[in-house]
C-alpha positions as CSV (number, residue, x, y, z in Angstrom):
1,M,-37.1,-22.6,4.5
2,K,-36.9,-18.9,5.1
3,K,-34.2,-17.5,7.3
4,K,-35.3,-15.7,10.5
5,I,-34.2,-12.3,11.6
6,L,-34.9,-10.7,14.9
7,I,-34.7,-6.9,15.1
8,V,-34.1,-5.6,18.6
9,D,-34.3,-1.8,19.0
10,D,-36.2,0.4,21.4
11,Q,-36.8,2.9,18.6
12,Y,-40.1,1.9,16.9
13,G,-39.3,3.6,13.6
14,I,-36.0,1.7,13.2
15,R,-37.7,-1.7,14.0
16,V,-40.6,-1.1,11.5
17,L,-38.2,0.1,8.7
18,L,-35.9,-2.9,9.1
19,N,-38.8,-5.3,9.5
20,E,-40.4,-4.1,6.2
21,I,-37.1,-4.2,4.3
22,F,-36.2,-7.7,5.4
23,Q,-39.7,-9.1,4.9
24,K,-39.6,-7.8,1.3
25,D,-36.2,-9.5,1.0
26,G,-37.9,-12.8,1.8
27,Y,-36.9,-13.3,5.5
28,D,-39.2,-14.1,8.4
29,T,-38.8,-11.3,10.8
30,Y,-39.5,-10.6,14.4
31,Q,-39.3,-7.4,16.4
32,A,-38.5,-6.7,20.1
33,A,-38.3,-3.4,21.9
34,S,-36.6,-4.8,25.0
35,G,-34.1,-7.4,26.1
36,V,-36.8,-9.5,27.9
37,Q,-39.0,-9.5,24.8
38,A,-36.0,-10.4,22.6
39,L,-35.0,-13.4,24.7
40,S,-38.5,-14.6,24.8
41,I,-38.7,-14.5,21.0
42,V,-35.4,-16.3,20.7
43,E,-36.7,-19.1,22.9
44,E,-39.8,-19.5,20.8
45,N,-38.5,-18.9,17.3
46,L,-34.7,-19.3,17.3
47,P,-33.7,-16.7,14.7
48,D,-30.7,-17.2,12.4
49,L,-29.6,-13.7,12.9
50,V,-30.2,-10.9,15.4
51,I,-29.8,-7.2,14.7
52,L,-29.3,-5.7,18.1
53,D,-29.1,-2.1,19.2
54,M,-26.4,-1.3,21.7
55,K,-28.5,1.1,23.9
56,I,-31.7,-0.4,25.1
57,P,-33.3,0.7,28.4
58,G,-33.4,-2.0,31.1
59,M,-30.9,-4.4,29.6
60,D,-28.2,-3.0,27.4
61,G,-27.1,-4.6,24.1
62,L,-24.0,-6.2,25.7
63,E,-26.1,-8.0,28.3
64,I,-28.6,-9.2,25.7
65,L,-25.7,-10.4,23.5
66,K,-24.2,-12.4,26.4
67,R,-27.6,-14.0,27.1
68,L,-28.2,-14.8,23.4
69,K,-24.8,-16.5,23.1
70,E,-25.3,-18.5,26.3
71,Y,-28.7,-19.7,25.0
72,N,-27.3,-20.6,21.6
73,S,-23.8,-19.7,20.5
74,S,-24.6,-20.2,16.8
75,I,-27.0,-17.2,16.6
76,E,-25.3,-14.5,14.5
77,V,-25.5,-11.0,16.0
78,I,-25.0,-7.7,14.3
79,M,-24.8,-4.7,16.7
80,M,-26.1,-1.2,15.9
81,T,-25.3,1.9,17.7
82,A,-26.0,5.6,17.4
83,Y,-23.1,6.2,19.7
84,G,-19.4,5.9,18.7
85,E,-18.5,4.0,21.9
86,L,-15.5,2.1,20.8
87,D,-15.1,0.2,24.1
88,M,-18.7,-1.2,23.9
89,I,-18.2,-2.1,20.2
90,N,-14.9,-3.9,21.1
91,E,-16.6,-5.8,23.9
92,A,-19.5,-6.8,21.7
93,M,-17.0,-8.2,19.1
94,K,-15.2,-10.2,21.9
95,L,-18.6,-11.6,23.0
96,G,-19.3,-12.9,19.5
97,A,-21.0,-10.2,17.5
98,I,-20.0,-10.6,13.8
99,T,-20.0,-6.8,13.0
100,H,-21.5,-3.5,13.9
101,F,-23.1,-0.6,12.1
102,A,-23.4,3.0,13.3
103,K,-26.7,4.8,13.0
104,P,-27.6,6.2,10.5
105,F,-26.5,3.2,8.5
106,D,-26.5,2.4,4.8
107,I,-29.3,-0.1,4.4
108,D,-27.8,-1.7,1.3
109,E,-24.6,-2.4,3.2
110,V,-26.5,-4.0,6.0
111,R,-28.5,-6.1,3.5
112,E,-25.3,-7.3,1.9
113,V,-23.7,-8.3,5.2
114,I,-26.9,-10.2,6.1
115,K,-27.1,-12.0,2.8
116,K,-23.5,-13.0,3.0
117,Q,-23.8,-14.2,6.7
118,L,-27.0,-16.2,6.0
119,N,-25.7,-17.6,2.7
120,V,-28.6,-16.5,0.7
């Protein structure tokens, strides 16, 4: 069975790029532009891994991360940020994120972390 990845970012270009890359890598992918949309997708499709932007209008990445972990603590979450906000990154790690990447990121590095995390 294919592993499922949810990409949560308010930037359309980032979502589409990551979606295409991970689909080509053989994953089932889902995209969300908001926290509400992300939580709805999680309830319907329970992804194995979520790639979550730190800064999303309406509900920031930390709030989304908290809700994801409350819903199902086994969901793996990787945070992304274009901002070097160390406090937010540290808080995300305390809340259960497995790692983080700063934008722009090295896609090969992200792919390797995901493969290792999902044991594929």
